[in-house]
N, C-alpha and C positions, 0 to 999 in steps of 0.2 A: 825677564821681559818687562819693559817699561812702555806703557801706552799713555800718550798725552793727546787729548782732544780739546781744542779751544775754538769756539765758534762765536761769531758776533753777527747778529741780524740787525742791519741798519736800514730801517724803512725810510725811504725818501718821500713818502706821502705824509704831509704834515697833519692830515686828518686821522690817520691810523697809527702813526709812529708811537704814540703813547701806549698803545695796546699791544703792539707787535715787536718793538725793539727789545732785544734781550742779549745776554751773553751767557755762555755756558763753558765751564771748565770741568773736565773729567780726567783724572789721573789714576792709573792703576799700575802698581808695581807687583809683579807675580814671580814666584819661584816655584819650580816643579822639579821633583827628583823621581826618577824611575829606577826600579830594581827588577831587571828582566828575569833574574833567576827565580824570583818569588811571584812575578806577575803583578806586583803592586806599584802604584805611583802615588805620591803625596804631593799636595800643592798648598800654597798659601799665598795670600795677596793682601796688600794694603791698598785702600782706595779713598779717594777724595772726589766729591762731586759738588759743584756749586752752580746754581741757576739763578739769575736775577733779571728782573725786568722792572718797568715802572710800576707794575701792579702786584708783583709777587716776588718773593725771595725764598730760596730753599737751599740748604747745604747739608751734606752728609759725609761723615768720615767713619771708616771702620775697617774690618778685616774679614777675610774668608779663609777657612781651612777645609781641606777635602782629602779624600782617600778613595782610590779605586783598586779593586782586586780582580784580576782575570784568572779564571780557574783552568789552567792548562789548555788543552786542545778542545775542551768541551764546548767552547763558544760562549760560556756564561761569564758575565761580568757583573759585580756588585759595586755600588759606589755610594758615597755620602758626602754632603757639603753642609757647612754651617757658616752663616754670615751674621755678624753683629755690626750695627751701625748706630752712631750717635747722630741725631737729626736736629736741625734748627730750621723751623718752618714758620715764617711770619712772626718771629720773636717768641715762638713757643718751642721748647726743647723736649726731647724724648728719645726713645730708642726703638730700634727695629731689629727683630731677630727672624732669620729665615733658615729653615733646615730642609734638606731634601734627601731622598733616597732613590737610588736607581737600580733597576734590574734590567739587564740587556742580554739578549741571546742572539748570537750570530750563527747563521746556518748557510752553508754554501760559501762561495768566495765573495758574494756581493750582497747578501741579504741579512737583515737583522730586524728583530722586533724589540721594543723596549717599553718599559713602564716606569714613569717617574712620578713621585708624590712629593708635594711641597707643603710645608707648614709655615705660615707667616703670622707674626705677632707684632703689631704696631702699637707702641705706647706713647702716644701724644696726648696731652691733657685735653686738647680740643677735638681730637679725632683718633681715638683708640679702637682697634679692632683686631680680630684674628680670623684666619681662614685656612682652609685646606684645599689644595688644587691637585689635580692629577693630569697626567698626559700619557697617552698611549701612541706609539709611533711604529710605522713600518718603514725601514730604510732600504733603498736599493742603490748601491754604489756602482757607478759606471766610469 
């Protein structure tokens, strides 16, 4: 799967154009393989992102690798993803690592609950940080 997104914002107001005009490129090349007999699927992607305006410039290149495992008819699915990106932000370079873990339980034909935990580590000389986020969801499919 190849996804290409290219956007240009052309502000026609001469008083605000310097602050709002921008262009954005986002390219993602993804490969996924499913193994129905085992309930597993693996995926990988390469990505490139670039945003520039008169005031700011940011680019990012990297890859993502992930794995999901469904456990038979129990409705239980476990998954994990890791993303690594090289960042160039306002002439400062660094890296970004994101890892996530998923626990999903489907019950009935239309219901599921899931818990996902993310870890983010941003290594930029001017702005480095790490954080942990969580997400709990109830899904109803109709």
